[in-house]
Every structure is written in structure tokens, then in C-alpha cells.
VMD Tcl script that draws the C-alpha trace (Angstrom):
set ca {
  {-45.74 -24.01 16.82}
  {-46.41 -27.51 16.17}
  {-48.00 -28.61 12.88}
  {-50.76 -30.76 15.22}
  {-51.52 -27.58 16.14}
  {-51.87 -25.82 12.39}
  {-53.77 -29.00 11.77}
  {-56.47 -28.30 14.48}
  {-56.90 -24.74 13.29}
  {-57.79 -25.93 9.74}
  {-60.13 -28.78 10.80}
  {-62.17 -26.32 12.91}
  {-62.32 -23.74 9.63}
  {-63.48 -26.59 7.51}
  {-66.39 -27.18 9.47}
  {-67.53 -23.53 9.09}
  {-66.23 -23.07 5.55}
  {-68.85 -26.39 4.61}
  {-71.92 -24.94 6.70}
  {-71.11 -21.61 5.59}
  {-71.49 -22.14 1.73}
  {-75.27 -23.73 2.10}
  {-73.61 -27.46 2.28}
  {-75.55 -29.81 4.48}
  {-74.61 -29.09 8.23}
  {-71.52 -31.26 9.50}
  {-72.18 -32.71 12.95}
  {-69.18 -33.77 14.88}
  {-69.14 -36.61 17.52}
  {-71.41 -34.44 19.85}
  {-73.62 -33.78 17.66}
  {-73.46 -30.02 17.34}
  {-74.00 -28.00 14.33}
  {-71.59 -25.87 13.29}
  {-73.26 -22.59 11.81}
  {-71.87 -21.53 8.40}
  {-70.41 -17.53 8.17}
  {-73.52 -15.67 7.19}
  {-76.12 -17.94 8.67}
  {-76.81 -16.55 12.52}
  {-79.29 -17.90 14.64}
  {-79.43 -14.51 16.24}
  {-79.07 -11.38 13.98}
  {-77.72 -9.12 16.82}
  {-74.42 -11.81 17.68}
  {-72.93 -13.55 14.46}
  {-70.14 -14.96 16.97}
  {-72.32 -16.48 19.64}
  {-72.36 -20.20 19.44}
  {-75.70 -21.92 18.18}
  {-76.40 -23.67 20.92}
  {-77.15 -20.13 22.66}
  {-79.45 -18.77 19.80}
  {-81.68 -21.57 19.48}
  {-82.42 -21.17 23.28}
  {-83.09 -18.09 23.06}
  {-85.28 -18.18 19.65}
  {-87.10 -21.19 20.13}
  {-87.56 -23.37 23.61}
  {-86.28 -26.91 23.79}
  {-88.78 -29.49 23.26}
  {-89.42 -32.39 25.55}
  {-88.47 -35.68 24.17}
  {-91.48 -37.16 22.76}
  {-93.29 -34.37 21.68}
  {-93.46 -32.37 18.20}
  {-92.59 -28.72 17.30}
  {-94.24 -26.33 19.30}
  {-96.85 -24.30 17.36}
  {-95.32 -21.03 15.95}
  {-95.35 -19.22 12.83}
  {-93.69 -21.96 10.78}
  {-95.62 -24.95 12.13}
  {-98.56 -24.25 9.61}
  {-101.28 -23.14 12.25}
  {-101.59 -19.68 10.47}
  {-102.00 -18.53 6.75}
  {-99.20 -19.88 4.96}
  {-97.77 -22.32 7.54}
  {-97.67 -25.94 7.29}
  {-96.54 -28.77 4.21}
  {-99.50 -26.97 1.97}
  {-98.59 -24.56 -0.76}
  {-98.36 -20.61 0.50}
  {-100.44 -18.29 -1.18}
  {-98.94 -16.02 -3.91}
  {-95.86 -18.40 -3.99}
  {-94.96 -18.99 -7.35}
  {-92.44 -22.21 -6.49}
  {-93.40 -25.75 -8.09}
  {-94.70 -28.17 -5.35}
  {-91.88 -30.45 -5.04}
  {-89.28 -27.68 -4.54}
  {-91.60 -26.36 -1.77}
  {-92.03 -29.93 -0.49}
  {-88.16 -30.50 -0.44}
  {-87.43 -26.95 1.51}
  {-90.23 -27.56 3.99}
  {-88.51 -30.91 4.60}
  {-85.13 -29.26 5.11}
  {-86.42 -26.57 7.10}
  {-88.10 -29.29 9.58}
  {-84.91 -30.86 9.76}
  {-82.81 -28.19 10.69}
  {-85.55 -27.01 12.81}
  {-85.37 -30.56 14.63}
  {-81.44 -30.35 15.29}
  {-81.73 -27.12 16.80}
  {-84.20 -28.66 19.36}
  {-82.00 -31.32 20.34}
  {-78.89 -29.79 21.05}
  {-78.02 -29.50 24.50}
  {-75.26 -26.91 26.16}
  {-73.05 -29.70 27.19}
  {-72.57 -30.99 23.48}
  {-71.30 -27.45 22.82}
  {-68.64 -27.63 25.51}
  {-67.37 -30.89 24.23}
  {-67.23 -29.07 20.96}
  {-65.10 -26.19 22.25}
  {-62.83 -28.50 24.70}
  {-60.34 -29.68 21.50}
  {-59.73 -25.88 21.03}
  {-58.85 -24.93 24.49}
  {-56.45 -27.71 25.18}
  {-54.56 -26.18 21.49}
  {-55.04 -22.48 23.07}
  {-53.80 -24.19 26.20}
  {-50.69 -25.78 24.39}
  {-49.66 -23.04 22.84}
  {-49.56 -20.94 25.74}
  {-47.35 -23.18 27.56}
  {-45.30 -23.87 24.76}
  {-44.99 -19.52 24.25}
  {-44.32 -19.42 27.94}
  {-41.26 -21.70 28.08}
  {-40.16 -20.56 24.84}
  {-39.89 -16.73 26.68}
  {-38.27 -18.20 29.93}
  {-35.31 -19.54 27.62}
  {-34.85 -16.27 25.80}
  {-32.32 -14.04 28.03}
  {-31.07 -10.25 27.03}
  {-27.70 -10.06 27.52}
  {-25.30 -6.99 26.54}
  {-21.84 -8.46 24.61}
  {-19.17 -6.18 24.29}
  {-16.33 -7.41 22.22}
  {-13.16 -4.80 21.96}
  {-15.36 -1.93 23.22}
  {-17.90 -2.42 21.01}
  {-21.25 -3.65 22.86}
  {-24.54 -4.52 21.29}
  {-27.64 -5.99 23.19}
  {-29.03 -9.32 21.77}
  {-31.08 -12.35 22.33}
  {-29.81 -15.57 23.13}
  {-30.81 -19.02 24.31}
  {-27.17 -19.59 25.50}
  {-26.91 -21.30 28.69}
  {-23.44 -20.17 29.51}
  {-20.52 -17.66 28.48}
  {-18.95 -20.13 26.37}
  {-22.21 -20.70 24.30}
  {-23.01 -17.09 23.74}
  {-19.44 -16.72 22.21}
  {-19.98 -19.91 20.36}
  {-23.11 -18.66 19.06}
  {-22.04 -15.53 17.82}
  {-18.92 -16.58 16.25}
  {-16.69 -14.70 18.93}
  {-13.17 -16.81 19.17}
  {-10.97 -16.11 21.79}
  {-7.25 -17.20 22.16}
  {-5.03 -17.94 25.47}
  {-3.73 -14.10 25.49}
  {-7.75 -12.56 25.54}
  {-9.75 -12.09 28.41}
  {-13.46 -12.96 29.03}
  {-15.40 -11.84 31.62}
  {-17.39 -13.35 33.31}
  {-15.68 -16.61 33.32}
  {-16.04 -18.68 30.34}
  {-18.23 -21.25 32.01}
  {-20.32 -18.86 33.99}
  {-23.95 -18.99 33.66}
  {-25.99 -16.29 31.87}
  {-28.90 -14.63 33.16}
  {-31.03 -11.86 31.58}
  {-29.61 -8.68 31.84}
  {-26.12 -9.79 32.39}
  {-22.87 -8.14 30.60}
  {-20.21 -10.16 28.83}
  {-16.80 -8.45 28.00}
  {-14.55 -9.77 25.39}
  {-10.94 -8.10 25.22}
  {-8.42 -9.18 22.41}
  {-4.67 -9.91 23.44}
  {-2.56 -7.77 21.47}
  {1.07 -8.58 21.23}
  {3.66 -5.75 22.28}
  {7.61 -5.83 21.43}
  {8.59 -3.62 24.36}
  {11.82 -2.33 25.05}
  {12.10 -0.73 28.71}
  {14.76 1.07 29.34}
  {17.35 -1.18 26.81}
  {15.97 -4.17 27.91}
  {13.81 -6.07 25.18}
  {10.30 -7.66 26.14}
  {7.71 -9.88 24.73}
  {4.39 -9.06 26.41}
  {0.50 -9.25 25.48}
  {-1.40 -6.61 26.60}
  {-5.53 -6.25 26.21}
  {-5.61 -2.32 26.41}
  {-6.81 -1.00 23.15}
  {-4.28 2.09 23.65}
  {-0.64 3.20 24.46}
  {-1.94 4.70 27.78}
  {-4.01 1.38 28.73}
  {-0.85 -0.60 27.68}
  {1.13 0.92 29.83}
  {-0.80 1.48 32.67}
  {-1.99 -2.31 32.41}
  {1.62 -3.20 32.21}
  {2.76 -1.38 35.24}
  {5.19 1.06 33.17}
  {5.71 4.59 35.06}
  {5.27 6.88 31.99}
  {5.77 10.24 33.74}
  {8.76 12.05 32.28}
  {9.33 8.85 30.33}
  {10.49 9.01 26.60}
  {7.36 7.14 24.55}
  {8.08 6.11 20.86}
  {4.47 6.04 20.37}
  {2.08 8.90 21.53}
  {0.01 7.61 24.58}
  {-3.33 8.14 22.70}
  {-2.31 6.06 19.71}
  {-4.68 2.55 18.99}
  {-2.77 -0.68 19.39}
  {-3.88 -2.93 16.58}
  {-4.47 -6.81 16.68}
  {-1.38 -7.46 14.84}
  {0.39 -5.15 18.19}
  {2.84 -2.55 18.44}
  {7.08 -2.07 19.11}
  {6.91 0.54 21.45}
  {10.12 1.76 22.98}
  {10.07 3.52 26.48}
  {12.91 5.24 28.62}
  {11.79 6.00 32.12}
  {13.20 9.14 33.96}
  {16.24 8.53 35.93}
  {18.67 9.84 38.55}
  {22.28 9.94 37.27}
  {25.42 11.86 38.75}
  {28.39 13.00 36.49}
  {31.94 13.60 37.70}
  {33.73 15.86 35.36}
  {36.68 18.54 35.88}
  {36.07 18.42 39.35}
  {32.56 18.93 39.77}
  {29.49 17.08 40.80}
  {26.05 17.60 38.44}
  {22.97 15.46 39.32}
  {20.40 15.35 36.76}
  {16.88 13.66 36.15}
  {17.26 12.41 32.66}
  {15.29 10.01 29.78}
  {18.55 9.73 28.13}
  {19.36 6.79 25.67}
  {22.94 6.98 25.93}
  {25.17 8.04 28.83}
  {26.82 10.38 26.27}
  {23.36 12.01 26.27}
  {23.20 11.87 29.69}
  {26.92 13.83 29.94}
  {25.53 16.73 27.27}
  {22.46 17.26 29.22}
  {24.50 17.27 32.51}
  {26.13 20.03 30.18}
  {29.68 18.32 29.42}
  {31.36 18.20 26.42}
  {33.21 15.60 25.34}
  {36.08 16.60 23.07}
  {38.62 14.24 20.82}
  {39.45 11.08 22.83}
  {38.04 12.10 25.99}
  {35.67 9.47 27.25}
  {33.72 8.01 30.15}
  {34.12 5.53 32.65}
  {31.27 3.35 31.31}
  {30.95 2.75 27.77}
  {29.36 5.95 26.19}
  {26.92 4.07 24.10}
  {25.79 2.08 27.31}
  {22.28 2.69 28.99}
  {22.50 5.12 31.88}
  {21.02 3.26 34.71}
  {18.91 4.73 37.49}
  {21.36 6.29 40.31}
  {24.59 5.76 38.09}
  {27.89 7.85 38.87}
  {29.45 8.13 35.59}
  {33.31 9.74 35.62}
  {34.31 11.94 32.84}
  {37.78 10.87 31.23}
  {39.78 13.74 29.79}
  {42.23 12.11 27.64}
  {45.23 12.99 25.53}
  {46.80 10.89 23.29}
  {50.28 10.97 21.68}
  {53.30 9.04 20.06}
  {56.58 8.09 20.51}
  {59.62 6.36 18.56}
  {62.26 4.70 20.50}
  {65.60 2.88 19.31}
  {65.94 -0.64 21.05}
  {69.26 -3.17 20.69}
  {68.62 -6.55 19.51}
  {70.70 -8.87 21.30}
  {72.90 -11.24 18.88}
  {72.92 -15.18 19.22}
  {76.07 -16.87 20.27}
  {76.89 -20.21 18.34}
  {79.22 -22.71 19.63}
  {81.28 -25.47 18.22}
  {83.63 -28.09 19.40}
  {87.18 -27.82 18.27}
  {89.42 -30.85 19.03}
  {92.38 -28.60 18.34}
  {91.75 -26.64 21.44}
  {92.33 -27.62 24.53}
  {89.49 -28.39 27.11}
  {87.80 -25.37 29.00}
  {89.22 -23.22 26.10}
  {86.56 -20.83 24.19}
  {88.15 -19.45 20.98}
  {85.86 -17.10 19.58}
  {86.00 -17.18 15.39}
  {83.64 -14.50 14.64}
  {82.29 -11.78 17.11}
  {78.77 -10.45 17.15}
  {77.09 -7.63 16.47}
  {73.66 -6.48 17.81}
  {70.88 -5.32 15.57}
  {68.97 -2.33 15.71}
  {64.96 -1.83 16.27}
  {62.53 1.37 15.64}
  {59.46 1.05 18.34}
  {56.59 3.34 18.03}
  {54.78 4.03 21.25}
  {50.94 5.55 22.02}
  {50.89 7.37 24.72}
  {48.00 8.56 26.68}
  {47.03 10.72 29.65}
  {43.87 10.60 31.39}
  {43.00 13.48 33.55}
  {46.57 14.51 33.60}
  {47.78 10.89 34.43}
  {50.16 9.35 32.62}
  {49.72 5.85 31.51}
  {51.77 2.80 30.68}
  {52.80 3.00 26.86}
  {50.99 0.84 24.06}
  {53.01 -0.60 21.84}
  {51.97 -0.25 18.23}
  {54.53 -1.37 15.81}
  {58.36 -2.16 15.26}
  {60.65 -1.64 12.27}
  {63.99 -3.58 12.30}
  {66.90 -1.33 11.35}
  {69.40 -3.64 11.40}
  {69.68 -7.26 11.78}
  {72.33 -8.31 14.58}
  {74.67 -10.72 13.21}
  {75.74 -14.29 15.37}
  {78.97 -14.72 17.26}
  {80.59 -17.90 16.63}
  {82.80 -19.56 19.17}
  {85.32 -22.86 19.18}
  {85.10 -24.84 22.21}
  {87.94 -26.97 22.57}
  {88.17 -30.33 23.50}
  {91.67 -31.68 23.40}
  {92.75 -33.25 26.65}
  {95.56 -30.96 28.83}
  {99.39 -32.15 29.03}
  {100.18 -33.44 32.30}
  {103.73 -31.42 32.13}
  {106.25 -29.71 29.92}
  {109.84 -31.01 31.25}
  {112.01 -28.42 32.63}
  {109.58 -26.09 33.79}
  {107.22 -28.29 36.17}
  {109.22 -27.67 39.26}
  {109.10 -23.62 38.94}
  {106.83 -21.34 41.14}
  {104.11 -20.34 38.39}
  {101.46 -19.52 40.91}
  {104.02 -16.94 42.02}
  {104.53 -15.64 38.46}
  {100.95 -15.23 38.12}
  {100.13 -13.51 41.50}
  {102.77 -10.74 40.33}
  {101.85 -10.67 36.48}
  {98.17 -10.24 37.07}
  {97.24 -10.49 40.55}
  {96.21 -14.18 39.90}
  {93.33 -13.41 37.52}
  {92.98 -15.33 34.47}
  {91.01 -12.47 32.50}
  {93.40 -9.64 33.65}
  {94.11 -6.92 30.57}
  {96.78 -4.51 31.09}
  {95.70 -0.43 30.60}
  {96.94 -0.40 27.42}
  {94.78 -3.85 25.79}
  {98.00 -5.47 24.84}
  {98.61 -7.91 27.55}
  {96.13 -10.49 28.64}
  {95.67 -13.41 30.84}
  {97.44 -14.60 34.38}
  {100.98 -14.12 32.50}
  {100.22 -11.24 30.30}
  {100.68 -12.65 26.63}
  {100.70 -10.42 23.98}
  {98.62 -12.18 20.98}
  {101.43 -12.55 18.69}
  {103.04 -14.68 21.37}
  {100.11 -16.49 22.59}
  {99.44 -17.67 19.06}
  {102.99 -18.58 18.41}
  {102.82 -20.93 21.36}
  {99.68 -22.72 19.50}
  {96.94 -20.67 21.42}
  {93.65 -19.52 19.79}
  {92.31 -15.83 20.06}
  {93.04 -13.99 23.05}
  {95.18 -15.52 25.91}
  {92.61 -13.66 28.54}
  {89.82 -15.97 27.07}
  {91.46 -19.59 27.64}
  {91.33 -20.91 31.01}
  {93.84 -21.01 33.38}
  {95.41 -24.74 32.70}
  {96.01 -23.47 29.12}
  {97.45 -20.38 30.05}
  {99.97 -21.96 32.58}
  {100.49 -24.85 30.18}
  {101.89 -22.18 27.09}
  {103.42 -20.09 29.73}
  {105.55 -23.52 30.24}
  {106.52 -23.62 26.86}
  {107.72 -20.25 26.46}
  {109.54 -20.85 29.39}
  {111.73 -23.56 27.42}
  {112.34 -21.55 24.71}
  {113.34 -18.14 26.21}
  {113.84 -18.57 29.77}
  {112.38 -15.98 32.38}
  {113.14 -13.23 29.95}
  {109.34 -12.70 28.76}
  {108.98 -11.30 32.57}
  {111.74 -8.98 33.29}
  {110.41 -8.01 36.47}
  {108.55 -10.73 38.04}
  {110.40 -13.73 36.38}
  {112.28 -14.12 39.33}
  {109.13 -15.18 41.61}
  {109.55 -18.66 39.26}
  {112.59 -19.49 41.53}
  {111.67 -18.28 44.70}
}
mol new
graphics top color blue
foreach p $ca { graphics top sphere $p radius 0.5 }
foreach p [lrange $ca 0 end-1] q [lrange $ca 1 end] { graphics top cylinder $p $q radius 0.2 }
display resetview
């Protein structure tokens, strides 16, 4: 309601107030007289317009004529401007009252119905304006039902669409929240608007972690919304549990089919076990000691998976192993080329090795080496390698048949050794004789050229007597 409307009512009230308390009548632009409260033109209806009351009480005078004769005109006793019989009023007061009464009577006589219509027209315009404004006001008002997270309430709103309604009601929505109808949908009276807040769910489904959002307010609703099959599944929270705005951590293990092979038998079960070990135990198979499965026992059993139980027997074994010795060779200019003299014989070492033995389902696996302990360190063999050039000949022995002698003594083999181990080489030297001729080491270890050279030297000293059975071959 505007200020101009209030001012209009105040203006009309002012006319009635002044006239009602005996003040001089106020005439508007239409020369209409407003009757005051308590001064009725007609005793039976105090709300009737003044012109209607005047018309009924006194006929309208024609222009140019005086007042009609009547009780107030002075044609009878007590009428006119003279003193009234029995009155105690002063002459001046009576005269003044008579003049005011005449003035009022004159005003009523000259008042016309069209002037009263003109007086009521502003009031009608004000009422029409107020009625039109109220109609427009009511036309924009809408009664809608707003449900926020399952809590409904009916409210009146001037919002044009859903976004404006939510803003007016202080309802904030995010990317994971659901609004129905859409945020830009227009509103009409009787519409229903629903807001569901999103809730984070840290879902571990069959061993795999997911970060998801749901607008459901219970675990059961979230499972339905996320499309998780809950029949026969393990749930870390009851299906009727409420999910708060802060979210929930939920572990779900659906029911799966797993086949267990153990001890020659096959067992197929339906399970929601968390580990392969649990599934095996549900199948009635017990793991003992080092028994294990074909997949990690702590792993998650998948739907349709086949698990083989491995019966394992463990053992230990200690073995002794030879550590080979090393050979170190050094050049020696006093020894003919091609000759190697063992200065120190090498000795192998000894090692104790521990092995882990495993038998799986009766089949022995390859031993696994666990540790080793050296019992004796190996000793390095020292060898001198000759670098001295061979002599071309020995005077007095070069023309003999040394090939025939070697064939008779050793079969022509430089490394030959007799059964007693005393004689060796092409010419079956004993060690003492070999060393006396300048040889090193054993004769059978020297090259053939050196053995022949030493044999020639022996021949120049003793002839063919060192070879009593084969010496004749030298001249044959």
C-alpha cells in the first residue's frame, strides 16, 4: 500500500472530523458538504450521503426562489427571525443561530447529485488502485513444496525459478548435489522442488578402493544408487545406517564362486571371504606348517578363480664341497723352454654348504643354497716355466736312434710312468738321475725335446748301460 493511498484516506477523514465536531462545514471543489459523525441528515441511516438525506427531507428549490414554507420558515408560531416564545436566549445569540441555520439550509437546497459523484470518484479510484495492486501481488505469490535432504516444507515465494528460490531460502548446492527439477526451471504454484546433498563414500569393493559420491542418505540407498549387488555380500556397516554429510568408509565384499583343489579333491563354494586363506578354510581344507596355495594366501579371491593347495615339506641338508686350488706360474731362465717345474704342489680346500630342501605335493624341488662355511682354505700351486733355449746337439750322441729307444722304453709317450712310480718319461729316468743331468721336477713333466737332450748327456757319460734291455736300439 503506497503512501499516496494512506494520504487519501487521511484527507477524507479530515473532512468528517471537522464537520463532526461542530466546526464550520468544509466544502470541496464540488461544493459538497460532508456531514460530521453524529449529525445525520436522516435519523434512520447515518451512512447515507448528505444529498440523499436533503432530497428526502426538503425538496430542491428552483433557482431564484426563496426557502419553502415550513416549520422553520417563520409562518407559524416560533418561526422566522423573531424571538421564540418561551426562549431564554439572548437576542444576539438567537439572531446568529438563525443566520447559521439559514446558511445550512441554503447549502442543502443547492446541492446536486452530480457533485456527490464527483466527491466519491477519488475514493473509487483509490479502491480500484488498491484492488489492482493486490491482485498483481497475489498473482506473483506461489505456494511450493521444498524438500531439502528429505525434510519437506511448504512455503510461499515470489521466485521465478528454482535457482532464485534456493537463493532466497539460503540453500547452497555443490557439484555433487542433486536438484530436481533443474536449477533453471521456472516455478509455478503447486510445484515440488527437491534438493539432495552429495555425500563422499570411501568404498572398498572386493578389495579395490574407490572414492565415490552419493545423494542417498542410507547405506542401502547408496548401494542401490552405485549399482552394487548386496545380496549375500559382507558389509562393514548395516544397510540401515545413515550416511552423514561428512561421508562414510564402507567395505563391501560380494559373493563369489571359488574352486579349491586340495589332496586330490575339487571343492566349489560360494563365499564373500576377504582372503584366499579364508576361502580355503570355508571349503573345509586346513593348511598345516609350510602349506601354501597357488596364489598368495593373503590375496583377494576373485569370482571364478581356481586355487590349488600345495602341501609343502621342508628339510635341511649339509654337503661338503671341494674348493679347487689356483696355479701360479713364474718364468725360469735355467729351465729349457717348454719345461714346467712344479715348485710347490697345490692343495684343494674344503667347504660345508647348507641346502634347503622342499617337497611340494610329493615332488622334490631343486635344493636352495642357504649358507656355506669354509673348513680348509686351498693352497696355491707354484710352477716355474722354462725360458732357456734348447741346445742343438750333444757331440757323440746325435747320430743314434733315440726314437727307437723311446719306443722301446715308454712306447714313445713323454708322460709315461712305470707301475712302481719310480721311472718316468720317454726314457724312463728316475728322479735322482734326472736331477743329476740338470733336470728340474719330474722327468715325465718335461717336454720331449728336453728329455731327449738329457738322455744324450747320460749316454755320453755312461753309454747305453742305463737301458740294459732297450739300449741296443740306439745302434739298430
